[in-house]
Structure formats: C-alpha cells, structure tokens
Backbone as a ProteinNet text record, in pm:
[ID]
protein_1_A
[PRIMARY]
MRFFLLTGLMFALMALALVTWPSVRAFAADPPPITTIAPPELSMDDVLHLSEADWKKRLTPEQFQVLRRQGTEPAFCGGYSATKTHGPGTYHCVGCGAELFTSTTKFDSGSGWPSFFQPIPGKVGEEVDNAHGMERTEVHCARCHGHLGHVFNDGPAPTRLRYCINAVTLSFVSTPAAEPKKD
[TERTIARY]
7995.3	8026.2	8153.2	8166	8282.9	8410.3	8400.9	8514.8	8564.4	8473.8	8512.1	8572.9	8521	8578.6	8719.1	8738.5	8870.2	8970.2	8924.6	9010.8	9050.4	8955.5	8985	9082.2	9063.3	9154	9294.7	9302.8	9433.1	9506.2	9435.6	9499.4	9538.9	9458	9491.8	9618.5	9631.9	9751.8	9874.7	9858.6	9971	10014.3	9919.5	9952.5	10022.9	9976.3	10040.5	10184.2	10205.6	10341.1	10432.2	10382.3	10464.6	10497.2	10399.6	10420	10518	10518.5	10603.4	10734.1	10771.2	10897	11010.3	11074.7	11168.3	11289.7	11342.5	11463.8	11436.9	11314.2	11281.5	11272.7	11211.6	11204.7	11344.5	11431.9	11569.1	11642.4	11623.2	11687.9	11641.8	11510.8	11457.4	11519.9	11546.8	11604.4	11753	11824.2	11968.6	12016.5	12009.9	12052.4	12198.5	12231.4	12369.9	12461.6	12589	12683	12711.2	12754.6	12786.2	12914.2	12914.6	13035.4	13054	13170.4	13199.4	13248.4	13178.1	13208.3	13283.2	13320.5	13389.4	13527	13563.7	13700.8	13798.4	13918.9	14012.8	14048.7	14037.9	14074.8	13966.4	13848.3	13740.3	13735.6	13713.2	13690.3	13539.8	13498.8	13356.3	13282.3	13353.1	13288.6	13267.6	13331.8	13317.3	13185.1	13124.9	13004.2	13042.4	12962.5	12991.3	12902.9	12963.7	12891.6	12932.5	12835.2	12860.5	12762.6	12800.1	12709.9	12600.3	12493.9	12385.5	12437.8	12525.5	12583.4	12664.2	12741.2	12818.6	12727.4	12619.2	12524.8	12463.6	12426.8	12366.3	12462.7	12592.9	12692.9	12708.6	12694.4	12723.3	12604	12482.9	12362.9	12284.3	12206.6	12112.3	12001.8	11923	11812.4	11716	11685.9	11595	11657.1	11785.9	11854.2	11858.1	11886.5	11889.9	11753.3	11646.4	11511.2	11476	11513.1	11479.8	11576.6	11707.1	11806.1	11813.7	11809.3	11832.3	11704.8	11593.8	11467.6	11355.1	11388	11291.8	11177.2	11208.8	11107.8	11080.9	10987.9	10953.9	10939.2	11004.4	10988.4	10858.4	10803.7	10682	10704.4	10601.4	10608.4	10625.9	10689.6	10709.3	10794.5	10873.5	10957.2	11104.9	11145.5	11287	11345.2	11475.8	11545.2	11561.4	11533	11557.3	11429.9	11313.5	11190.6	11162.7	11216.3	11196.1	11285.2	11228	11299.3	11413.2	11528	11645.2	11691.4	11654.5	11695.1	11842.6	11906.2	12046.4	12141.6	12089.5	12174.6	12231.4	12332.1	12389.5	12471.4	12462.2	12538.8	12490.7	12529.5	12501.5	12444.9	12344.7	12285.8	12352.2	12402.1	12476.7	12398.8	12431.3	12376.2	12441.8	12361.9	12420.2	12481.8	12446.8	12501.5	12643.9	12675	12807.9	12876.5	12808.4	12869	12861.2	12798.6	12790.5	12705.2	12748.1	12667.7	12546.2	12426.9	12303.4	12230.6	12212.3	12134.3	12204.3	12185.3	12234.7	12118.2	12149.5	12045.9	11973.3	12035	11969.8	11854.4	11845.1	11735.7	11629.7	11642.7	11548.2	11431.1	11311.5	11193.4	11095.9	11000.8	10900.3	10778.8	10761.2	10648.9	10525.4	10541.7	10430.3	10401.3	10484.8	10460.1	10507.7	10598	10652.3	10785.4	10832.7	10965	11046.4	11178.2	11260.7	11232.7	11219.2	11188.8	11288.6	11326.1	11423	11367.8	11399.4	11351.2	11453.8	11576.5	11679.3	11794.6	11839.7	11958.3	12085.4	12197.5	12326.6	12338.7	12373.2	12376.6	12459.3	12398.9	12465.9	12470.8	12414.7	12426.3	12303.2	12190.4	12065.7	12012.1	11984.8	11928.1	11778.6	11710.6	11566.1	11530.2	11419.8	11364.3	11216.3	11142.2	10998.3	10973.1	10877.7	10838.3	10688.9	10656.2	10516.1	10458.6	10523.6	10475.5	10347.7	10271.1	10149.7	10041.7	10039.6	9932.6	9933.7	10047.7	10057.1	10194.1	10203.4	10332.5	10390.3	10510.4	10581.1	10724.1	10798.8	10939.8	11022	11092.8	11179.4	11310.6	11368.9	11501.5	11596.3	11719.2	11820.6	11955.5	12043.7	12179.9	12249.2	12309	12376.2	12501.3	12557.4	12681.5	12657.3	12564.6	12543.1	12407.7	12329.8	12197.7	12101.3	12125.3	12035.1	11908.1	11793.4	11663.3	11656.6	11620.4	11609.3	11464.2	11380.9	11241.5	11183.6	11104.7	11039.7	11042	11025.2	11016.4	10878	10818.2	10684.7	10690.2	10592.7	10593.5	10505.7	10507.9	10427.7	10514.1	10640.2	10732	10732.8	10817.7	10826.1	10913.8	10909.8	10999.9	11142.1	11241.9	11241.8	11216.3	11221.2	11210.3	11068.8	10985.4	10850.3	10853.5	10967.7	10982.7	10992.9	10945.3	10957.8	11023.1	11149.9	11220.8	11185.7	11100.2	11050.4	11139.4	11223.8	11333.4	11314.3	11339.8	11336.9	11453.3	11423.5	11527.6	11632.5	11591.9	11685.5	11796.4	11778.9	11880.6	11979.9	11956.7	12038.1	12124	12235.6	12319.9	12360.7	12357.8	12383.8	12524.6	12593.8	12725.8	12716.3	12736.5	12723.5	12844.4	12818.9	12924.2	12976.7	13106.4	13159.6	13131.2	13098.7	13073.9	13204.8	13193.3	13311.1	13361.5	13491.5	13550.7	13561.6	13535.9	13546.7	13692.5	13704.8	13840	13902.9	14031.3	14104.3	14187.2	14182.3	14257.9	14399.2
14202.7	14322.9	14303.5	14187.7	14160.9	14164.3	14113.4	14114.7	14256.6	14349.6	14488.2	14553.6	14522.8	14577.2	14523.9	14394.3	14335.1	14389.4	14405	14459.1	14602.5	14683.4	14821.3	14828.1	14740.6	14735.3	14694.9	14599.8	14555	14670.7	14745.2	14856.8	14967.7	14990.9	15092	15052.8	14925.2	14878.8	14887.2	14855.8	14867.1	15012.5	15104.7	15246.8	15294.9	15250.9	15288.3	15236.9	15114.8	15058.7	15140.3	15183.6	15262.3	15399	15460	15593.1	15589.2	15480.2	15472.1	15400	15373.8	15306.8	15402.5	15389.1	15491.2	15511.6	15408.2	15425.6	15504	15496.1	15575.6	15722.4	15752	15891.1	15946.4	15866.9	15911.5	15935.2	15847.4	15863	15991.2	16020.6	16140.7	16265.7	16262.9	16380.5	16395.7	16286.6	16292.8	16174.5	16184.8	16073.4	16038.6	15908.4	15869.2	15910	15934.2	15966.7	15843.8	15865.9	15754.7	15686.1	15557.2	15480.7	15385.1	15385.7	15293.3	15164.4	15055.4	14930.2	14831.7	14871.7	14778.5	14744	14617.2	14581.1	14656.2	14686.7	14768.4	14709.8	14578.3	14519	14536.5	14588.7	14612.2	14758.6	14784.1	14922.6	14947.5	15071.4	15104	15049.1	14999.4	14940.2	14789.7	14726.9	14583.4	14553.2	14438.4	14393.9	14346.5	14383.7	14349.5	14234	14122.9	14005.9	13984.2	13984.4	13959.1	13853.5	13785	13688.2	13762.9	13692.9	13754.1	13804.1	13726	13766.7	13895.8	13908.6	14031.3	14151.4	14131	14240.7	14284.9	14190.2	14225.5	14303.9	14276	14350.2	14492.5	14510.8	14640.3	14735	14682	14763.7	14768.9	14876.4	14880.8	14780.1	14741.2	14648.5	14700.6	14830.1	14886.7	14884.2	14919.5	14914.4	14771.4	14675.5	14534.9	14490.8	14527.2	14487.1	14538.8	14662	14719.7	14671.4	14688.1	14655.3	14505.9	14420.4	14277.8	14195.1	14248.1	14173.9	14239.5	14338.1	14408.9	14470.9	14522.8	14588.8	14730.4	14797.2	14936.1	15010.1	15125.1	15206.7	15285.5	15332.2	15412.8	15543.8	15588.6	15715.7	15832	15938.4	16064	16047.7	15941.1	15918.7	15938.9	15926.1	15930.2	16069.3	16074.5	16201.5	16273.8	16210.2	16273.1	16295	16302	16317	16461.6	16558.1	16698.3	16733.2	16798.9	16827.9	16926.4	16890.4	16976.6	17040.7	16986.9	17049.4	17028.8	16940.2	16910.6	16982.3	17060.7	17131.7	17039.6	17087.7	17005.2	16889.4	16776	16660.4	16532.8	16421.5	16289.6	16199.1	16120.5	16021.5	15887.1	15824.5	15698.7	15585	15462.7	15342.5	15324.7	15307.6	15286.3	15147.6	15056.9	14922.2	14912.5	14987.9	14972.9	15103.8	15216	15345.3	15389	15309.7	15345.7	15470.9	15558	15674.6	15626.3	15677.9	15633.9	15745.9	15860	15971.1	16102.2	16203.1	16336.7	16422.4	16525.5	16614.2	16688.5	16701.2	16771.4	16692	16561.5	16479.5	16452	16512.2	16491.3	16587.2	16540.1	16626.1	16582.8	16670.5	16641.1	16580.5	16449.2	16379.3	16381	16418.4	16414.8	16274.6	16177.1	16037.5	16005.3	16087.2	16059.6	15986.8	15954.1	15892.8	15980.9	15980.5	16056.4	16009.4	16104.5	16072.5	16139.3	16066.3	16111.9	16077.8	16160.2	16127.1	16050.2	16034.4	15962.7	15923.4	15797.2	15758.2	15794.7	15783.7	15795.7	15674.8	15693.4	15581.7	15463	15343.2	15218.9	15187.3	15273.3	15254	15190.4	15189.6	15134.2	15030.2	14909.8	14802.2	14791.4	14720.6	14702.5	14555.9	14513.7	14381.2	14383.2	14288.9	14280.6	14232.7	14298.3	14264.2	14230.1	14104.5	14060.6	14045	14099.5	14088.2	14168.9	14132.5	14204.2	14206.1	14106	14093.5	14196	14258.6	14355.7	14344.5	14394.8	14394.9	14535.2	14545.1	14672.9	14649.3	14757.7	14747.2	14785.8	14687.6	14711.2	14770.1	14859.2	14911.4	14873.1	14841.4	14799.2	14859.4	14865.8	14911.8	14811.9	14860.4	14771.2	14707.8	14770.1	14719.6	14609.8	14632.6	14533	14463.3	14501.1	14444.8	14468	14572.6	14607.6	14671.9	14630.9	14685.8	14833.1	14917.2	15061.2	15106.9	15053.9	15096.5	15050.1	15138.3	15104.5	15224.7	15198.9	15306.8	15302	15420.1	15433.4	15531.1	15523.3	15608.6	15732	15791.8	15911.6	16029.3	16030.8	16136.1	16255	16352.1	16473.4	16454.5	16554.6	16558.1	16572.6	16529.2	16479.4	16328.6	16253.2	16107.4	16054.9	16130.3	16088.8	15969	15948.2	15838.6	15894.5	15815.1	15849.6	15732	15749.5	15649.8	15679.4	15597.2	15613.9	15529.4	15594.9	15528.2	15536.9	15426.8	15425.5	15509.2	15609.2	15699.7	15626.1	15518.7	15445.2	15378	15369.1	15309	15410.8	15538.4	15645.2	15716.1	15764.7	15854.4	15967.4	16089.2	16206.6	16259.2	16288.5	16349.6	16481.5	16591.9	16722.7	16752.5	16832.4	16878.5	17009.9	17020.1	17145.9	17262.3	17374.5	17494.3	17537.1	17582	17628	17757.1	17764.6	17886	17991.7	18118.5	18223.8	18236.7	18267.8	18284.1	18413.4	18402.6	18520.4	18573.7	18703.8	18766.5	18794.8
13581.1	13654.4	13737.4	13801.1	13883.3	13798	13673.6	13582.6	13560.3	13535.2	13509.3	13633.1	13750.4	13872.6	13896.2	13874.3	13891.3	13788.7	13665.7	13561.2	13593.8	13637.7	13676.8	13792.7	13889.8	14003.8	13959.4	13868.3	13818.4	13749	13664.1	13594.7	13692.4	13794.5	13894	13969.6	14004.6	14073.5	13983.4	13855.2	13761.6	13749.7	13740.2	13729	13855.1	13969.9	14095.7	14101.3	14054.6	14054	13963.1	13848.7	13757	13815.4	13879.8	13936	14052.9	14126.7	14245.5	14221.5	14097.6	14064.4	14099.1	14216.7	14265.4	14177.3	14119.3	14040.3	13912.7	13858.9	13740.1	13778.1	13893	13936.7	13960.9	14020.6	14046.3	13915.1	13815.5	13686.2	13618.4	13628.3	13564.7	13624	13753.3	13818.7	13788.8	13775.3	13757.9	13673.2	13539	13454.8	13480.5	13477.2	13503.7	13389.3	13418.2	13311.3	13226.9	13104.5	13016.2	13063.8	13053.3	13079.4	12962.9	12904	12796	12859	12829.8	12897.9	12810.9	12692.1	12603.2	12657	12650.1	12686.5	12596.6	12643.9	12567.2	12431.2	12415.2	12286.3	12180	12217.8	12122.3	12083.6	11956.8	11914.2	11920.2	11906.1	11910	11788.4	11688	11571.5	11586.2	11684.6	11706	11775.3	11739.9	11807.6	11947.4	12046.2	12184.7	12229.2	12268.2	12318.8	12463.8	12555.3	12696	12746.2	12851.6	12913.3	12989.1	13021.4	13098.1	13233	13295.2	13424.6	13410.6	13301.7	13279.7	13256.5	13178.9	13156.7	13289.2	13374.4	13503.5	13591.3	13580.3	13657	13606.1	13475.6	13412.8	13409.5	13418.9	13403.5	13533.4	13549.6	13661.3	13631.8	13731.2	13703.8	13597.1	13597.1	13496.6	13357.3	13348.4	13219	13166.6	13253.2	13212.8	13162	13234.3	13194.5	13055.8	13025.4	12894.8	12786.9	12808.2	12705	12672.5	12774.8	12753	12751.7	12807.6	12815.8	12735.6	12654.2	12569.2	12649.4	12767	12848.3	12799.9	12867.5	12836.7	12967.9	12977.2	13096.9	13086.2	13198.8	13194.3	13118.2	13048.6	12975.4	13072.1	13024.6	13097.8	13224.4	13231.8	13350.4	13321.5	13198.4	13166.2	13168.4	13188.3	13196.8	13065	12952.9	12823.3	12743	12808.4	12731.8	12692.8	12765.4	12729.4	12609.8	12512.3	12389.2	12408.8	12358.5	12345.8	12476.8	12590.7	12716.3	12745.7	12676.2	12703.6	12608.4	12515.6	12421.9	12315.9	12241.5	12135.2	12192.9	12126.9	12171.8	12107.1	12168.3	12112.7	12220.8	12184.1	12273.7	12246.1	12352.7	12343.9	12408.1	12370.1	12432.2	12569.7	12675.3	12807.7	12820.3	12732.1	12737.6	12687.9	12582	12521.9	12487	12501.1	12472.2	12327.2	12240.3	12098.3	12078.4	11988.2	11951.3	11873.7	11908.9	11844.3	11771.3	11839.1	11784.6	11818.1	11733.6	11765.1	11813.5	11889	11941.1	11828.7	11712.3	11601	11542.5	11573.1	11520.5	11626.7	11744.6	11854.2	11839.7	11872.9	11869.3	11977.9	12010.2	12112.1	12044.8	12063.2	12000.8	12090	12216.4	12310.1	12361.8	12325.6	12363.3	12504.8	12559.5	12691.6	12687.7	12569	12552.7	12458.8	12472.5	12379	12236	12146.2	12007.1	11914.2	11811.3	11711.8	11574.7	11473.8	11340.1	11257.7	11311.4	11235	11326.9	11318.2	11395.4	11320.1	11388.4	11320.3	11228.4	11100.5	11005.5	11054.7	11045.6	11080.4	11228.2	11312.7	11457.8	11522.3	11450.8	11505	11407.5	11459.9	11379.1	11401.3	11312.2	11320.5	11300.8	11363.7	11339.4	11373.8	11317.5	11340.7	11483.1	11549.4	11686	11683.2	11709.4	11708.7	11849.3	11949	12086.7	12106.2	12204.5	12245.5	12138	12051.9	11953.8	11842.6	11816.2	11707.2	11642	11521.5	11453.2	11457	11514.1	11521	11474.2	11459.5	11425.5	11547.2	11603.5	11718	11668.6	11747.6	11716.6	11829.3	11791.5	11887.6	11850.1	11948.8	11925.7	11834.2	11727.6	11633	11693.7	11795.2	11853.6	11957.3	12052.1	12158.4	12146.1	12047.4	12020.4	12136.7	12214.7	12324.1	12270.6	12324.7	12285.4	12324.2	12229.2	12254.3	12259.4	12171.3	12161.2	12029.2	11965.3	11838.5	11745.1	11617.3	11519.3	11455	11437.3	11380.2	11263.8	11174.2	11054.7	11071.8	11190.3	11215.2	11263.1	11221.5	11263.7	11169.4	11198.5	11117.5	10992.9	10906.2	10791.1	10846	10780.8	10644	10631.4	10740.5	10728.5	10747.9	10818.3	10858.1	10953.1	11019.6	11114.8	11256.6	11352.8	11494.9	11566.3	11601.2	11680.7	11826	11883.6	12019.2	12111.4	12189.3	12260	12411.6	12479.6	12625.5	12678.1	12760.3	12811.5	12893.7	12961.1	13046.2	12964	12832.3	12745.8	12693	12722.4	12665	12768.8	12724	12801.1	12708.1	12757.4	12674	12696.6	12586.6	12593.2	12517	12588	12523.7	12436	12334.8	12246	12302.5	12326.3	12379.8	12284.9	12343.1	12262	12195.9	12072.6	12000.1	12062.9	12080.4	12136.1	12026.9	12062.8	11961.7	11913.7	11785.9	11728.8	11779.9	11813.2	11859.1	11743.1	11728	11617.9	11657.4
[MASK]
+++++++++++++++++++++++++++++++++++++++++++++++++++++++++++++++++++++++++++++++++++++++++++++++++++++++++++++++++++++++++++++++++++++++++++++++++++++++++++++++++++++++++++++++++++++++

C-alpha cells in the first residue's frame, strides 16, 4: 500500500512540475522569432557542427534539453500545437534555421504536440530510439542533428504518418500573402 501512495505522490509532483514550468508557459504565449545561427561561411545545405558550449549559448535551456539531450516538453504547452493558427508558412529548426515542415502538412492529432504528416524532403532524418523500454522512430533535423520528436504510423492520408514534434524545437516563418494583380 505504501508503494502505491509513494508512486501516486511521485506522479503528482511530476505533473505539478510540468504545469508550473514557467518558460514553457511563456513560450506558448509568445513563441520566439526564428534566428539563423549558421556562420556566414555555411550554406543552409551544410551540416552544422557546434560544441556543447556553443549550443548552450545559442539555445534556451528548454531548447537545449530537447534538441541536444533528446528531451520532451510537456504536452499542450507549446506555441504551435493548435492547428493552422499561424496561416501559411514554414516551420524551421530553432537550432540551425533549416526548413523542416510546411503548414500544408500540419494537422491536429489531439496529442498536444505539433503534428505533421510529411516533412520537407531531405530535411528530417530518422533513427531507431530504444529509450524507455520501447522501440520508436526518432526524428531529427538533418542539418544540425537536433532531436525534434518521433514519427508514428497513425497519421492521416496520404502518408499515414504522424510526425509528433516538440514545439520548442520549431520556429514559424509565415509566407507573405500574394498581392492582387493590377491591370
């Protein structure tokens, strides 16, 4: 009986910590703008290699924990979990600025994390993740190898895939509306 009480208390404290994580609440209210951090001699197609110290300088503590330490932010906390609220545009990696997903592939999975059915070709890599006693497919930015989330085979057509992405790893850049043609 004591085991169950202690376990329940532990889960309650973990839930309280997630709910009171102030930087996640702040991010949800006002996501940071994208910043491209590549040195000028690198193009957006070059792989970006930085030291751990450089990553810590460039990322917030939460971004570092997820992108570089394969962490996971709490569900329903990120600024990009609501479907299509940002209009047309592109979701970029906050670590290196690489384009990852377009708004046309975003959908509401109900999972609490931004979900996409397809990445931009060649921009997202995959590898087997055996953490937590299960086998999943981890997805990462192909440019900086930052952890983004996981992909599951329960998504919508046409791919039937659900790229479940940590919002703290994304930055949104809107596509300017086309101006009407003048005669």
